[in-house]
N, C-alpha and C positions, 0 to 999 in steps of 0.2 A: 505493500500501499504506500510505503513512504518512498518506495522507487518510482512509483507513478506520479506521485505529487511533484518528485523532484524533476520528471520529464517536463511535467506542466510548466515548471518555474522557469524552465528552458525555454519554453516556447510559451510566451505571455500572449501571444494573441489567440491560441486555442484555448486557453485559460480564461480569458474575456468571454469568448463564445459559451463556454461550459458555465460561467457565472450567470450569464443573460439568460440560459435555458434553464439554470438552477431557480432564478429568481420567478420564471414565469411557472414552474412547477410547483413552486412555494404558494405562488398565490391560487393557482386551481385547486391546491390541496383544501382550502377553506372551503370550496363548493364541493369537491367530492366526498370529504369527510365534515358533515354538519357538528358542531360542538367542538371541534380540536383547534383549540387556539395556537397551540406550539407549533411551530414549523417540523417539517416531516423529518428532517434529519438535522437534529441541531448540533449534534457532536460531531458529525462529518463536517457540517459547516464551520464549527469553531477551528477544528483542525485545519481544515482547508486554507482559512484566513490568517491562522498563525503561521503557516508555511509561507505564503505569499508576502511578498514586500508591500507595505503600507504606501509606500509612494513610489509609482509606478511610472515610467515615461511613456508608457502606451495608454494614455487615458482617452475615453471616449468624449469626444466633444460634440455638443449639441449645439444647433443654432434654432431660435425660436422664430417662427413665422405666423404671421396674423390671417386669417382668413380672408380668400381675395372676393369671396361671394358677400360678406357682409361690408368690406371696406372700398369697393368698387362699384360707381354706378356707371349705366350704359347711356351713353347719347345716340339715340336713333332717330331716323328720317321721319318728320312729323307727317301727317296727312296732306295731301297735296291738292286736293279738289275732287269734285266727282267724277270729271272728266280727264284726269290727268292719273295714269296707273304707273308710270314710272319718270326717271329723271338720271340726269347725268350729274356726279360730283365733280362740280366744277373747278373748286379751289378749297384750301385750308386756310382759315384765318387766323389760325393758331398753331403752336409747335408743340411736340411732346417736352413735357417739363414746364410750360407756362400755366400759370395759376389764372383760373378763371372765377366768375361769379356766376350765380344761379340766374339762367336765362340768357347767358352771354353767348352770342353767335360766334361758334367755332369753324364753322365750315358752311359752305353755299351748295346748293344743288340748284341746277339748271334745268328748267322744264321747257315745255314746248311753248309757254304763254309767259310764267314768270320764273323769277330768280327765290328761292325758298332758303332761308335760313336754318340751318341746325343750330339747336343749341344747347347748353350744358344742363343738364337735370339738377346737378347738384353744386355747392361751390367747392372747389379743390385745386388739384393739380390733375392735368392731363397724362395719363400712364402711357399710352399709346394709341395709334390709330389702326383700326382693323380694316380700312378700306382704302383705295387709292384714287388719286384725282384720274379723271376719265371712266371710272366705273360707272356701270347703270344700276341704280338703285332704285327701291320701291319702299313705299310708306312701312316703317318697322323695321328697316334695314340697320344694324350696328355700324355706327361711323368710330366710335371712339370710347375708350374706358377714362373715366374720371375717378381718381384715388380721393377720397373724402376726408382722409387723415391729413392734418397740417404737416407732420413731421415728414420729412424728405430725407433725411438721414439715414445712412447705410450703416448696419451693424457689422463689425468685424470680430470674428472669433478669435479666442486666445491664440488658437494654433496660426491662424493668418498673421496675427500681430507677431509671434514668435518668429515666424519666416521673415517677416520685414525687419525685424530689429536684428536679429542672428546675422552677422556677415558669413558669406560664404567661404568654405573653406579655400585657401589656396588664392584668395583675392589679392592679399598682401603681396604673397611672392610674384605674381601678375603684374602689381606696378612697380615692383622693385625691377622686375625684368624689363620694363617698357625703356628706361633710360639708356639701358646698356644695348637693346637694340636699335635704339635711335643713334647712340654712338657709332655702333658698326657700320650702320647704314651711310653715316656722314664720311666715315674713314674710308669707304670703297671708292675706288677712282671712278670718274664717269666713263662710260663705254660706249663709244659711237657705234652707233648700229646702221648698218648699211639698208637702206630702203631701196629695193629695186622699183622701178617705175613700172606700173602695170600697162599694157598697150592699150590704147585708146579705142572705145568701142562706138564706133559711128552708129547713131541710131538711124533707121530708115527714113526715108523722107515720107512727110503726109501723102497720101493721095491728093491729086488734083482732082477738084470738085468741077464738073462742068458749069457751062452757065445756066443751064437748066435746072439743076438741082439747087434747092435752097438750102442756103447756110443757116441751120438752127442754132441757137444760142446754146451752151453748155448747160448740162443740168445742174452745176453747182451753183448758178445763179437763179435758182428757182427753189421755192420754199413750200412744201407741203403740209397745211394743219389741220386737223378737223373741223368740221364744220360746228358751230354751237347748234344747240338743239332747236334753240328760238328761231334762227336763221333757217333750218330744215323745214321748219313748221311753216313761216312765213313763205318759203319757195314753194312747197306743197299747197298751200290755199291758194296762194295766187294762180299756179298752173292749173289747180282744177278749177278754179273760177274760170280762166281762160277757155277750159275746155267743155265747160257746162254753158254757160250763158253765152248767148247771141248777143255780144257788146256793139255798142252804136255809141258815139260820142257826138252831142253838139254843142257849138260855141256860141259866145256873146262877149260883150264887152260893156263895163261898166263904168260910168264918171262917178269917182269918189269923192268929188268937191264938197257935197252938203253933208255926207257922214263925216269927213276929216273936220269940217269946220264945226259941227255938232261937237265932236269930241275934244276940238280945242276950245271951245266957250264953256264947256262944263267940266273939264277935267280935274280942276282945283275942287270945285263944289262937290265933285263925285267921289272924289279921296278923299274929302273931309266928313262926308256922310257915311260912307260906305267901308272904307278903309282900304280899297282897291282901285288900280287905275281902268280907266274906261278905255278898251282896246276895240279892235274892228271885228274879231270875231264874236262878240255879243250881237252887233248889227248882223251878220249873215246867220248866226244861228236863228235869230227871230224872223229873218227873212226866209229860211228855209223853214221853220214850223208854219208859217203862214201859207207857203207853197205847199206844203203837205196835207195841211188842212183843207185847202181848194181842190187838191188834187190826191185823192187817198190812193189811188191805184200805184203812184210812186211809193208810197209807205208799205205797199203790199209784197207778197212773196209767192212763187210758185212751189207747192208741194206736192210731187206727183202727178196728179191728174185735177188736183184742186187749186183754188187761189185763195189765201189766207190774207184777209183784211184785218188789220192790226188797228185798234181803235185807241191807241196810246202812240206817243211820240218819243223813241230814245234817240238822241242822235250820238254818233260815235264821232270822236275826234281824234284823227290820226296823228300821232306823237313818233319822232324818230328819236330813239335813244342810241347809246354807244353800242348797245348789245343787239340792236335791231327795231323794227316797227312793230309798236303797240298800239290797241285803239282803244282806249279807256271810253266809257259810256255816261252821257250826261242824262239822268233818268227824270222822266218826265219834263222834258224840255219846254213843253207847252205851258206849264205852269209856272215856269221860272222867270223873272225879272232880269234886266241887265245886269244889275248887279251880282245876281244868283250864277247867272250864267259866267262872267268874268271870275268869281270867286271858285268855282267847281271846277272850270278850265285850268287855272293856276295851282289848285291843289292837286289835280289829277295829273297834270304835266310835272310837276316837282316830284312826286310820288314816282312816277314811270321813269324818270332820270334818275333818281337814287336806287331803284330797282325794289322799291318795297309796296310796289302796288299788287292790290290782291286779285284772286281770278274771278270774284264776283263783279268788281268792277270793270270787267272788260268784257264780262258775258252778255249775250243779247245785242240790242242796237237794232234800229229799224231803216237808218239812214246813215251815211257817212259823208264829214266834211274833212278833206284834206287840204294844209296850205302849203302847198310848195313854194310861194312867194317868199317865205322866210328865209330860204336857201338862194333866191334870186332867180326862181324859175320863171320865164316868160309866158310858157305856154307847153301844157302835157293834156295827155289822154290817161286819166286815172283807170285803175281796175277796180271791179266791183269786189266788195268786201262780204262775203258769202255767210249768212243765208240773207242777204238783202238784195235789192232790186237797181238801186241807183246809188250813185257816189257824187259828191260836188266836187271840183277841183277850183281852189281859188290861187291868184298867181300872183307876181310882184307889180308895184304900183309904178307907171312910168308916163313922166308926163308927155304928151303927145299933142300935135296940133289938131284943133277940132272945131267943126263949124257949129257955132252957138248964135242962133237968132241972126243968121247971114253973116256973122263975123268969125275970122279964125281966130282961136284963142287956145293958149296952152291949157289942157286940162289933165289932171292927175287919173289916168285911165288903167283899168284892171281887166285882163282878160278872163274869163270864167267858162268853165268846161262842166258838162254833164255826161256821163256815162251811165246809160242805163240797158236793161235787159229787154231787148227788142220783142222777147217772146211773150213779155207781158205788157210793156210798155209801148203804144204807139209813138211815133215822130210827133204828132200834134200834140200828146199829152208832155211829151219832153221839154218841146219849145215851149209851151204855155208855162211850165214850172220854172223854166230858167228865166223867161220873161218877167216872172212874178218876182223872182230874187232881184234882177235888175230894177224893176220898179221900186221896191220898198227900200234897196241900199241907196238907190239915188234921191229918193224922197221919204225918208222915215216918218215924216208926218202920217203917212198912209196907215201905219200901226195904231196911231191914236184915233183915227177916224173910220178904222175898219174899212178901207177903201180897197 
């Protein structure tokens, strides 16, 4: 028995495993033999502990870990809207290790219509990201893990600390040997090496292109990037509109003298009372509302073999953003006054450029107004925004010579265009509608007198 213990002492690792198994058996014995309080083999244990050294260099070191489930929170993709099933993870706003607050955006998901923020559900530190930029994600997809614990210190075990503090054997000898080796290198004389010149290899001459073959630019001067989802959606909808509708465009020109004079005379009083500037868009919106009320067919739409007449007027305003074209909607535009129209347009345009506009604010719409004049467009043919039947295009204001009461005078003129679905709207209704807009803009007093 003593010889067996002697062999165990010589092999400490084996002894440790034996002790571990012994402790396990001791703990199990209380369940196997109820009522027995003493250990199974007390004498053997005392004998074994007496033979083994009390302080061993082979100590079992343990590291304590906290449960990941209770300490981590998952940041997931939120609900993106009824008509949106997936999106593209566009960019990360934070990095692993950054501290975030509750509901602070950490990533952005780009959908067909809007950009949605993924926020942190808890305050803490970003542990890691489990998705990559460019991945297609759906509502509920995990994006990151947030550590809710405030402490981010790393615990070092005694063995790791011992390894760091204890110098490696032979390190001092290596340091002493370095100067000797350096002196030997300095003492060596320089040896001139003969370098044989390699024969020059002449590259074959580039084949000459004939005059008829086009000389294309090299591929190194081109860049290929993935198309954003909102741009894909815009491209698809515009092409579907072009393939579905029998589009025809009619034009007219508007004298902007009276509307611009009205704005100039009342701009200060308008700002003082309503807190917003009086622009030209409100005049065109009210003119479009008047035209839609007089010609309801322009506000209607074809659905299969039926015509849907809509007894409400929701006007979409096309807004160009850095990420693409969005079309927020003015709800019940026929019930809004000039100040309400200006306030709503400014709010929607600001949110669209910031990327914070919601899907509900862009859904629906019975008629669209697109103002290409802000970019300097003189004339264009806008494309219908499905599922609508017409779109009004505004353009830049240019001073041109016009005949007024037999006299040639410079006038601020604007070309306007109406693109309509010729399957539903005849040319007569389209021309009457555009003429109504011209009359109201040139003489806004018609709105007061209902003329």
